[in-house]
All heavy atoms as an XYZ file, in Angstrom:
820
protein
N     105.654     86.043     99.594
C     106.807     85.580     98.821
C     107.523     86.763     98.176
O     108.747     86.805     98.153
C     106.376     84.549     97.753
C     107.511     84.218     96.816
C     105.826     83.306     98.409
N     106.755     87.741     97.688
C     107.374     88.894     97.031
C     108.247     89.688     97.996
O     109.243     90.270     97.599
C     106.312     89.814     96.405
C     105.618     89.226     95.199
C     104.511     88.234     95.571
O     104.064     88.231     96.737
O     104.114     87.451     94.703
N     107.893     89.713     99.260
C     108.694     90.447    100.250
C     109.849     89.611    100.775
O     110.935     90.124    101.016
C     107.797     90.890    101.408
N     109.622     88.321    100.947
C     110.639     87.467    101.544
C     111.794     87.184    100.584
O     112.952     87.115    101.000
C     110.001     86.141    102.032
C     111.053     85.152    102.482
C     109.030     86.420    103.154
N     111.513     87.053     99.312
C     112.566     86.707     98.350
C     113.692     87.730     98.320
O     114.861     87.361     98.462
C     111.972     86.478     96.949
O     111.025     85.401     97.036
C     113.042     86.136     95.938
N     113.408     89.033     98.169
C     114.524     89.993     98.184
C     115.240     90.045     99.530
O     116.460     90.225     99.581
C     113.889     91.337     97.832
C     112.429     91.151     97.883
C     112.146     89.682     97.857
N     114.504     89.856    100.611
C     115.118     89.813    101.933
C     116.091     88.641    102.020
O     117.244     88.806    102.412
C     114.040     89.675    103.007
C     114.555     89.475    104.432
C     114.963     90.802    105.047
C     113.511     88.786    105.287
N     115.648     87.466    101.628
C     116.491     86.266    101.697
C     117.725     86.377    100.819
O     118.833     86.028    101.245
C     115.690     85.033    101.280
O     114.637     84.812    102.167
N     117.527     86.866     99.602
C     118.672     87.004     98.693
C     119.709     87.974     99.234
O     120.904     87.719     99.205
C     118.198     87.445     97.305
C     117.527     86.345     96.519
C     117.142     86.820     95.140
C     116.501     85.691     94.351
N     116.117     86.135     92.996
N     119.240     89.113     99.741
C     120.182     90.107    100.260
C     120.834     89.632    101.548
O     122.016     89.875    101.777
C     119.483     91.440    100.468
C     120.404     92.582    100.914
C     121.588     92.849     99.964
N     121.198     93.260     98.669
C     121.109     94.515     98.238
N     121.430     95.503     99.039
N     120.726     94.776     97.014
N     120.087     88.935    102.406
C     120.690     88.370    103.613
C     121.838     87.444    103.244
O     122.919     87.516    103.831
C     119.661     87.588    104.429
C     118.808     88.346    105.414
C     117.749     87.422    106.018
C     119.614     89.007    106.498
N     121.597     86.576    102.257
C     122.638     85.653    101.820
C     123.851     86.376    101.272
O     124.994     86.047    101.617
N     123.612     87.363    100.430
C     124.721     88.119     99.832
C     125.506     88.886    100.890
O     126.746     88.884    100.890
C     124.186     89.074     98.765
N     124.806     89.533    101.806
C     125.467     90.298    102.867
C     126.243     89.367    103.792
O     127.362     89.683    104.204
C     124.447     91.103    103.671
C     123.820     92.244    102.913
C     124.792     93.356    102.593
O     125.627     93.716    103.447
O     124.724     93.875    101.464
N     125.649     88.231    104.110
C     126.326     87.266    104.983
C     127.613     86.781    104.332
O     128.681     86.798    104.950
C     125.402     86.089    105.286
N     127.526     86.355    103.085
C     128.720     85.854    102.380
C     129.798     86.928    102.275
O     130.975     86.649    102.488
C     128.348     85.335    100.993
C     127.659     83.977    101.025
C     127.437     83.417     99.630
N     126.576     84.252     98.795
C     125.252     84.263     98.848
N     124.627     83.486     99.690
N     124.560     85.047     98.055
N     129.405     88.149    101.967
C     130.406     89.208    101.805
C     131.078     89.566    103.129
O     132.129     90.193    103.135
C     129.796     90.443    101.149
O     128.934     91.114    102.036
N     130.467     89.152    104.230
C     131.050     89.407    105.554
C     131.611     88.138    106.195
O     131.871     88.106    107.394
C     129.996     90.042    106.471
C     129.771     91.489    106.132
O     130.591     92.335    106.475
N     128.682     91.784    105.440
N     131.780     87.089    105.381
C     132.394     85.860    105.871
C     131.493     84.986    106.719
O     131.983     84.115    107.437
N     130.197     85.196    106.641
C     129.250     84.385    107.403
C     128.676     83.284    106.518
O     128.571     83.444    105.309
C     128.097     85.252    107.920
C     128.477     86.419    108.820
C     127.249     87.270    109.099
C     129.088     85.919    110.111
N     128.267     82.204    107.147
C     127.629     81.103    106.441
C     126.200     80.981    106.925
O     125.949     80.951    108.134
C     128.371     79.774    106.725
O     129.726     79.912    106.320
C     127.731     78.616    105.987
N     125.267     80.921    105.988
C     123.873     80.699    106.345
C     123.599     79.210    106.195
O     123.891     78.617    105.165
C     122.923     81.532    105.465
C     123.131     83.016    105.761
C     121.473     81.118    105.707
C     122.229     83.941    105.008
N     123.049     78.645    107.251
C     122.753     77.216    107.267
C     121.259     77.001    107.441
O     120.541     77.900    107.855
C     123.509     76.543    108.412
C     124.996     76.651    108.255
C     125.696     75.825    109.306
N     127.129     75.838    109.044
C     128.035     76.124    109.940
N     127.687     76.388    111.170
N     129.309     76.116    109.622
N     120.847     75.800    107.202
C     119.457     75.400    107.394
C     119.071     75.560    108.858
O     119.899     75.384    109.760
C     119.297     73.943    106.957
O     118.096     73.416    107.459
N     117.814     75.855    109.107
C     117.335     75.984    110.481
C     117.474     74.679    111.252
O     117.563     74.682    112.478
C     115.877     76.434    110.481
N     117.534     73.578    110.554
C     117.663     72.281    111.226
C     119.117     71.912    111.527
O     119.376     70.927    112.209
C     117.032     71.182    110.373
O     117.711     71.087    109.133
N     120.063     72.724    111.054
C     121.486     72.470    111.303
C     121.823     72.907    112.726
O     121.764     74.086    113.053
C     122.328     73.243    110.294
C     123.819     72.955    110.395
O     124.287     72.521    111.468
O     124.523     73.174    109.396
N     122.169     71.961    113.570
C     122.423     72.266    114.980
C     123.872     72.638    115.268
O     124.239     72.840    116.414
C     122.028     71.067    115.863
O     122.787     69.925    115.451
C     120.545     70.780    115.762
N     124.703     72.751    114.235
C     126.111     73.061    114.457
C     126.386     74.565    114.557
O     127.512     74.953    114.838
C     126.964     72.454    113.334
O     126.686     73.110    112.106
N     125.393     75.396    114.347
C     125.589     76.844    114.383
C     125.686     77.353    115.813
O     124.945     76.911    116.696
C     124.431     77.560    113.692
O     124.379     77.200    112.342
N     126.605     78.284    116.020
C     126.747     78.899    117.342
C     125.587     79.854    117.609
O     125.085     79.940    118.724
C     128.076     79.638    117.424
C     128.359     80.227    118.778
C     129.763     80.781    118.864
C     130.045     81.302    120.262
N     131.412     81.780    120.391
N     125.185     80.597    116.559
C     124.093     81.547    116.682
C     123.051     81.285    115.609
O     123.381     80.917    114.485
C     124.594     82.989    116.533
C     125.632     83.383    117.544
C     126.903     83.739    117.148
C     125.335     83.404    118.904
C     127.868     84.112    118.079
C     126.291     83.774    119.830
C     127.551     84.121    119.418
O     128.485     84.486    120.337
N     121.795     81.509    115.969
C     120.670     81.345    115.052
C     119.899     82.658    115.048
O     119.634     83.228    116.122
C     119.748     80.204    115.532
C     120.529     78.890    115.594
C     118.528     80.083    114.635
C     119.858     77.823    116.427
N     119.544     83.161    113.880
C     118.694     84.341    113.779
C     117.296     83.886    113.389
O     117.117     83.164    112.412
C     119.224     85.309    112.721
C     120.210     86.356    113.212
C     121.542     85.711    113.508
C     120.346     87.457    112.204
N     116.324     84.304    114.179
C     114.934     83.962    113.921
C     114.177     85.268    113.758
O     114.193     86.107    114.660
C     114.373     83.149    115.088
C     112.986     82.641    114.859
C     112.576     81.710    115.984
C     111.206     81.123    115.707
N     110.809     80.185    116.758
N     113.545     85.453    112.589
C     112.913     86.726    112.278
C     111.405     86.702    112.344
O     110.766     85.686    112.064
N     110.853     87.860    112.716
C     109.413     88.077    112.769
C     109.133     89.395    112.053
O     109.830     90.390    112.281
C     108.937     88.205    114.220
C     109.367     87.065    115.104
C     110.576     87.128    115.800
C     108.574     85.937    115.247
C     110.980     86.089    116.619
C     108.968     84.891    116.064
C     110.177     84.970    116.749
O     110.579     83.941    117.557
N     108.101     89.415    111.229
C     107.786     90.597    110.427
C     106.287     90.854    110.428
O     105.496     89.924    110.450
C     108.223     90.384    108.973
C     109.687     90.166    108.818
C     110.245     88.910    108.980
C     110.527     91.223    108.523
C     111.601     88.704    108.847
C     111.884     91.029    108.392
C     112.417     89.766    108.559
N     105.933     92.124    110.361
C     104.542     92.491    110.124
C     104.536     93.759    109.288
O     105.477     94.557    109.335
C     103.770     92.670    111.433
O     104.326     93.712    112.189
N     103.480     93.910    108.512
C     103.299     95.105    107.687
C     101.903     95.641    107.956
O     100.940     94.871    108.033
C     103.461     94.770    106.207
N     101.827     96.965    108.120
C     100.529     97.565    108.408
C     100.422     98.934    107.749
O     101.423     99.649    107.618
C     100.300     97.649    109.896
C     101.308     98.453    110.669
S     101.423     97.904    112.351
C     103.098     97.341    112.365
N      99.209     99.249    107.326
C      98.919    100.557    106.754
C      98.637    101.546    107.871
O      98.081    101.184    108.901
C      97.682    100.479    105.845
C      97.930     99.655    104.608
O      99.001     99.689    104.039
N      96.921     98.905    104.194
N      99.012    102.796    107.639
C      98.701    103.847    108.599
C      99.444    105.123    108.270
O     100.532    105.090    107.701
N      98.848    106.250    108.588
C      99.460    107.564    108.364
C      99.881    107.766    106.916
O     100.947    108.309    106.640
C     100.649    107.778    109.304
C     100.222    107.796    110.752
O      99.128    108.258    111.073
N     101.059    107.272    111.627
N      99.082    107.271    105.973
C      99.350    107.498    104.555
C     100.457    106.648    103.971
O     100.943    106.915    102.879
N     100.879    105.595    104.671
C     101.937    104.729    104.163
C     101.823    103.336    104.746
O     100.843    102.998    105.406
N     102.827    102.541    104.483
C     102.883    101.181    105.004
C     104.163    101.035    105.805
O     105.234    101.428    105.346
C     102.862    100.151    103.857
O     101.654    100.320    103.111
C     102.932     98.727    104.383
N     104.048    100.485    106.995
C     105.200    100.288    107.867
C     105.473     98.800    108.018
O     104.553     98.027    108.296
C     104.951    100.918    109.246
O     104.725    102.325    109.072
C     106.140    100.714    110.176
N     106.737     98.438    107.829
C     107.193     97.075    108.078
C     107.936     97.098    109.408
O     108.874     97.872    109.583
C     108.145     96.570    106.968
C     108.679     95.183    107.304
C     107.460     96.585    105.623
N     107.489     96.284    110.330
C     108.147     96.133    111.622
C     108.868     94.795    111.594
O     108.291     93.783    111.184
C     107.119     96.164    112.774
C     107.801     95.921    114.119
C     106.366     97.485    112.782
N     110.136     94.819    111.997
C     110.904     93.574    111.993
C     111.606     93.366    113.325
O     112.000     94.317    113.989
C     111.908     93.524    110.844
C     112.953     94.614    110.857
C     114.195     94.403    111.446
C     112.711     95.853    110.279
C     115.160     95.399    111.456
C     113.667     96.850    110.273
C     114.890     96.623    110.864
O     115.847     97.602    110.875
N     111.695     92.106    113.705
C     112.381     91.692    114.927
C     113.168     90.449    114.584
O     112.637     89.509    113.985
C     111.377     91.378    116.065
C     112.104     90.829    117.282
C     110.559     92.599    116.420
N     114.438     90.448    114.931
C     115.286     89.273    114.800
C     115.779     88.904    116.186
O     116.371     89.734    116.870
C     116.507     89.560    113.920
C     116.212     89.812    112.496
C     116.031     91.026    111.898
C     116.093     88.842    111.464
N     115.796     90.859    110.562
C     115.829     89.524    110.267
C     116.170     87.443    111.439
C     115.656     88.864    109.055
C     115.999     86.787    110.225
C     115.740     87.496    109.061
N     115.525     87.682    116.589
C     116.101     87.182    117.823
C     117.363     86.414    117.473
O     117.348     85.570    116.577
C     115.127     86.270    118.567
C     114.021     87.048    119.259
O     114.237     88.241    119.563
O     112.955     86.466    119.511
N     118.450     86.727    118.171
C     119.688     85.961    118.041
C     119.646     84.928    119.157
O     119.591     85.283    120.336
C     120.940     86.851    118.166
C     122.200     86.012    117.998
C     120.904     87.995    117.151
N     119.628     83.671    118.765
C     119.503     82.569    119.711
C     120.797     81.776    119.769
O     121.557     81.744    118.799
C     118.374     81.633    119.272
C     117.035     82.272    118.919
C     116.085     81.224    118.349
C     116.425     82.957    120.126
N     121.013     81.095    120.889
C     122.125     80.148    120.935
C     121.613     78.798    120.433
O     120.436     78.668    120.059
C     122.740     80.060    122.337
C     121.814     79.470    123.390
O     120.753     78.895    123.045
O     122.156     79.581    124.581
N     122.477     77.810    120.388
C     122.117     76.507    119.847
C     120.972     75.820    120.562
O     120.275     74.993    119.983
N     120.735     76.189    121.822
C     119.644     75.570    122.581
C     118.343     76.365    122.465
O     117.331     75.986    123.034
C     120.032     75.424    124.048
O     120.143     76.706    124.650
N     118.380     77.495    121.745
C     117.172     78.294    121.549
C     116.990     79.435    122.520
O     115.975     80.130    122.472
N     117.957     79.670    123.391
C     117.860     80.791    124.337
C     118.190     82.100    123.621
O     119.156     82.168    122.866
C     118.824     80.584    125.507
N     117.377     83.110    123.856
C     117.616     84.402    123.207
C     118.794     85.098    123.865
O     118.828     85.289    125.077
C     116.380     85.284    123.267
C     116.587     86.574    122.451
C     115.351     87.393    122.332
N     115.124     88.092    123.580
C     113.973     88.621    123.938
N     112.929     88.515    123.173
N     113.857     89.250    125.090
N     119.745     85.521    123.024
C     120.931     86.227    123.485
C     120.867     87.723    123.192
O     121.490     88.526    123.881
C     122.176     85.641    122.803
C     122.389     84.146    122.973
C     123.549     83.679    122.098
C     122.641     83.809    124.433
N     120.140     88.072    122.130
C     120.119     89.464    121.674
C     118.903     89.651    120.781
O     118.396     88.697    120.199
C     121.402     89.764    120.897
C     121.523     91.167    120.419
N     121.653     92.238    121.266
C     121.536     91.682    119.169
C     121.752     93.350    120.554
N     121.671     93.040    119.279
N     118.452     90.894    120.666
C     117.328     91.206    119.783
C     117.704     92.394    118.896
O     118.219     93.399    119.369
C     116.083     91.531    120.588
C     114.901     91.916    119.713
C     113.613     91.899    120.458
N     113.066     90.546    120.371
C     111.886     90.200    120.849
N     111.140     91.071    121.471
N     111.449     88.957    120.709
N     117.426     92.236    117.602
C     117.591     93.297    116.608
C     116.183     93.660    116.159
O     115.409     92.774    115.793
C     118.419     92.798    115.404
C     119.826     92.384    115.853
C     118.462     93.840    114.292
C     120.588     91.570    114.818
N     115.867     94.948    116.170
C     114.514     95.334    115.763
C     114.519     96.702    115.118
O     115.430     97.495    115.328
C     113.563     95.298    116.953
C     113.952     96.189    118.099
C     113.121     95.911    119.342
O     112.321     94.990    119.385
N     113.294     96.730    120.362
N     113.490     96.927    114.347
C     113.356     98.216    113.700
C     112.095     98.274    112.876
O     111.273     97.355    112.895
N     111.965     99.360    112.146
C     110.830     99.508    111.242
C     111.215    100.403    110.088
O     112.092    101.253    110.208
C     109.608    100.042    111.978
C     109.738    101.428    112.543
C     108.488    101.839    113.308
O     107.887    101.037    114.014
N     108.093    103.086    113.156
N     110.553    100.159    108.982
C     110.740    100.944    107.767
C     109.364    101.325    107.249
O     108.449    100.491    107.259
C     111.473    100.136    106.691
C     112.884     99.731    107.057
C     113.832    100.911    107.183
O     113.656    101.904    106.445
O     114.739    100.843    108.023
N     109.211    102.552    106.808
C     107.935    103.020    106.286
C     108.096    103.444    104.835
O     109.072    104.106    104.482
C     107.405    104.201    107.131
O     107.268    103.766    108.487
C     106.063    104.690    106.630
N     107.140    103.038    104.024
C     107.086    103.447    102.617
C     105.810    104.254    102.421
O     104.854    104.120    103.177
C     107.136    102.235    101.660
C     108.443    101.483    101.819
C     105.965    101.297    101.870
N     105.794    105.098    101.407
C     104.656    105.997    101.211
C     103.450    105.336    100.553
O     102.355    105.869    100.603
C     105.090    107.213    100.386
O     105.580    106.798     99.127
N     103.628    104.161     99.975
C     102.524    103.475     99.306
C     101.677    102.699    100.305
O     102.141    102.328    101.378
C     103.051    102.497     98.240
C     103.762    103.148     97.081
C     105.221    103.489     97.388
O     105.787    102.928     98.356
O     105.783    104.330     96.682
N     100.426    102.436     99.914
C      99.542    101.564    100.684
C      98.857    100.607     99.722
O      98.820    100.843     98.515
C      98.465    102.353    101.464
O      97.663    103.064    100.536
C      99.078    103.292    102.470
N      98.314     99.541    100.260
C      97.544     98.572     99.482
C      96.628     97.837    100.439
O      96.868     97.826    101.652
C      98.481     97.592     98.764
N      95.595     97.210     99.907
C      94.690     96.459    100.781
C      95.449     95.347    101.510
O      95.171     95.052    102.660
C      93.508     95.899     99.999
O      93.956     95.069     98.947
N      96.403     94.729    100.829
C      97.351     93.822    101.476
C      98.623     94.639    101.683
O      99.323     94.948    100.717
C      97.639     92.608    100.601
C      98.769     91.738    101.144
O      99.243     91.979    102.277
O      99.179     90.813    100.425
N      98.937     95.022    102.917
C     100.089     95.896    103.145
C     101.398     95.388    102.530
O     102.210     96.179    102.062
C     100.186     95.974    104.669
C      98.812     95.684    105.156
C      98.241     94.709    104.166
N     101.592     94.071    102.495
C     102.828     93.534    101.919
C     102.964     93.872    100.442
O     104.071     94.010     99.937
C     102.910     92.021    102.122
C     103.261     91.674    103.530
C     102.460     91.081    104.452
C     104.507     91.926    104.188
N     103.124     90.947    105.643
C     104.383     91.458    105.509
C     105.714     92.504    103.797
C     105.426     91.539    106.440
C     106.742     92.587    104.722
C     106.599     92.113    106.021
N     101.852     94.037     99.749
C     101.887     94.368     98.325
C     102.467     95.761     98.077
O     102.938     96.057     96.982
C     100.492     94.257     97.715
N     102.462     96.617     99.096
C     102.986     97.979     98.960
C     104.468     98.074     99.304
O     105.084     99.123     99.111
C     102.192     98.920     99.859
N     105.058     96.994     99.797
C     106.451     97.032    100.250
C     107.369     96.638     99.098
O     107.342     95.505     98.631
C     106.663     96.074    101.450
C     108.111     96.102    101.899
C     105.728     96.447    102.592
N     108.202     97.578     98.619
C     109.101     97.264     97.509
C     110.291     96.406     97.945
O     110.664     96.392     99.131
C     109.571     98.639     97.021
C     109.418     99.535     98.194
C     108.294     98.977     99.021
N     110.869     95.735     96.988
C     112.028     94.873     97.251
C     113.145     95.648     97.929
O     113.793     95.128     98.846
C     112.514     94.243     95.950
N     113.384     96.893     97.526
C     114.504     97.669     98.088
C     114.342     97.877     99.598
O     115.330     97.970    100.326
C     114.686     98.979     97.351
C     113.604     99.994     97.561
C     113.835    101.285     96.756
N     112.741    102.201     96.932
C     111.584    102.143     96.288
N     111.372    101.199     95.394
N     110.636    103.030     96.521
N     113.102     97.942    100.073
C     112.876     98.087    101.511
C     113.310     96.828    102.247
O     113.993     96.888    103.274
C     111.391     98.395    101.793
O     111.070     99.634    101.154
C     111.112     98.491    103.275
N     112.932     95.681    101.709
C     113.305     94.417    102.341
C     114.815     94.187    102.240
O     115.433     93.664    103.166
C     112.519     93.264    101.721
C     111.015     93.395    101.902
S     110.477     93.613    103.624
C     110.786     91.970    104.276
N     115.415     94.596    101.134
C     116.870     94.485    100.985
C     117.576     95.364    102.016
O     118.602     94.971    102.588
C     117.285     94.872     99.577
C     116.826     93.879     98.535
C     116.943     94.382     97.109
O     117.166     95.595     96.894
O     116.791     93.552     96.200
N     117.039     96.549    102.264
C     117.610     97.439    103.268
C     117.522     96.838    104.664
O     118.451     96.962    105.470
N     116.412     96.176    104.955
C     116.269     95.504    106.249
C     117.318     94.414    106.380
O     117.930     94.253    107.439
C     114.841     94.947    106.416
C     113.848     96.103    106.587
C     114.760     93.964    107.584
C     112.383     95.699    106.536
N     117.561     93.673    105.303
C     118.583     92.617    105.332
C     119.957     93.207    105.615
O     120.704     92.677    106.449
C     118.587     91.854    104.005
N     120.298     94.301    104.946
C     121.598     94.942    105.168
C     121.744     95.401    106.615
O     122.778     95.181    107.248
C     121.771     96.131    104.224
C     122.010     95.725    102.799
C     122.084     96.952    101.894
O     121.141     97.726    101.800
N     123.215     97.096    101.235
N     120.721     96.063    107.140
C     120.767     96.537    108.523
C     120.882     95.375    109.497
O     121.609     95.460    110.492
C     119.511     97.351    108.843
C     119.484     98.699    108.187
C     118.206     99.423    108.520
C     118.144    100.737    107.782
N     116.883    101.438    108.069
N     120.171     94.292    109.205
C     120.196     93.129    110.087
C     121.597     92.553    110.190
O     122.099     92.311    111.296
C     119.215     92.052    109.580
O     117.883     92.597    109.610
C     119.292     90.785    110.414
N     122.249     92.343    109.054
C     123.602     91.776    109.072
C     124.563     92.734    109.762
O     125.384     92.325    110.590
C     124.087     91.413    107.655
C     123.221     90.301    107.068
C     125.561     91.022    107.660
C     123.285     88.965    107.800
N     124.463     94.016    109.480
C     125.345     95.008    110.108
C     125.159     95.016    111.628
O     126.132     94.998    112.388
C     125.084     96.392    109.521
C     126.041     97.454    110.030
C     125.897     98.793    109.323
N     124.539     99.320    109.399
C     123.719     99.492    108.349
N     124.120     99.190    107.143
N     122.517     99.985    108.513
N     123.903     95.028    112.081
C     123.647     95.049    113.523
C     124.068     93.733    114.180
O     124.571     93.735    115.310
C     122.185     95.356    113.806
C     121.846     96.807    113.482
C     120.423     97.178    113.846
O     119.927     96.701    114.892
O     119.814     97.949    113.096
N     123.880     92.620    113.484
C     124.322     91.333    114.011
C     125.842     91.322    114.170
O     126.365     90.917    115.210
C     123.873     90.192    113.087
C     124.532     88.883    113.417
C     124.171     88.164    114.552
C     125.545     88.372    112.618
C     124.790     86.968    114.875
C     126.168     87.181    112.933
C     125.787     86.482    114.057
O     126.418     85.307    114.365
N     126.554     91.790    113.152
C     128.015     91.827    113.228
C     128.496     92.774    114.317
O     129.457     92.469    115.028
C     128.612     92.221    111.878
C     128.496     91.168    110.780
C     128.890     91.749    109.433
C     129.326     89.940    111.117
N     127.833     93.907    114.485
C     128.185     94.834    115.564
C     128.014     94.156    116.913
O     128.877     94.260    117.790
C     127.322     96.100    115.511
C     127.670     97.018    114.354
O     128.723     96.817    113.712
O     126.862     97.933    114.082
N     126.879     93.472    117.097
C     126.643     92.763    118.355
C     127.677     91.661    118.563
O     128.255     91.550    119.644
C     125.228     92.163    118.368
C     125.030     91.227    119.513
C     124.774     91.557    120.812
C     125.118     89.805    119.477
N     124.692     90.423    121.588
C     124.887     89.336    120.782
C     125.354     88.874    118.469
C     124.905     87.984    121.110
C     125.368     87.528    118.777
C     125.137     87.097    120.086
N     127.905     90.880    117.530
C     128.855     89.766    117.649
C     130.255     90.271    117.979
O     131.000     89.629    118.717
C     128.879     88.951    116.358
C     129.380     87.545    116.584
C     129.355     86.770    115.329
N     130.476     87.200    114.514
C     130.838     86.610    113.408
N     130.179     85.584    112.953
N     131.878     87.056    112.727
N     130.615     91.446    117.460
C     131.924     92.015    117.735
C     132.110     92.434    119.180
O     133.235     92.573    119.652
N     130.998     92.632    119.892
C     131.090     93.032    121.294
C     130.839     91.865    122.246
O     130.869     92.042    123.457
C     130.073     94.146    121.616
O     128.742     93.644    121.416
C     130.309     95.374    120.762
N     130.583     90.681    121.688
C     130.263     89.507    122.491
C     131.470     88.597    122.618
O     132.129     88.289    121.629
C     129.104     88.717    121.837
O     127.983     89.603    121.712
C     128.696     87.523    122.668
N     131.747     88.183    123.806
C     132.871     87.262    124.040
C     132.424     85.838    123.778
O     131.277     85.499    123.974
C     133.377     87.378    125.461
C     133.923     88.743    125.783
C     134.634     88.704    127.125
N     135.022     90.021    127.567
C     136.112     90.649    127.173
N     136.915     90.098    126.312
N     136.403     91.845    127.651
N     133.405     85.009    123.381
C     133.116     83.599    123.210
C     132.949     83.243    121.856
O     132.583     82.941    120.956
């Protein structure tokens, strides 16, 4: 929850500031759906968050993939406990930017 909350808040803020609307996952009226996957792991003296966002169409077919990773210098027995809010906020910003870049090159 500590990692997801800043991510969700920043995703919403970034989406709104770019004219996007975030809808419920059960809302079938969206042209595109972003589905995210995250993992955090300790290694090399830090914690790495790996993220993958699949951009899906309304029927669930994957159209595009956004992925990356961020590493912080802290570690913890629960890797998520070492990930600060600013890291998750940065992932949200990058996600919206990369989504908009992709959408700008996609017809339809």
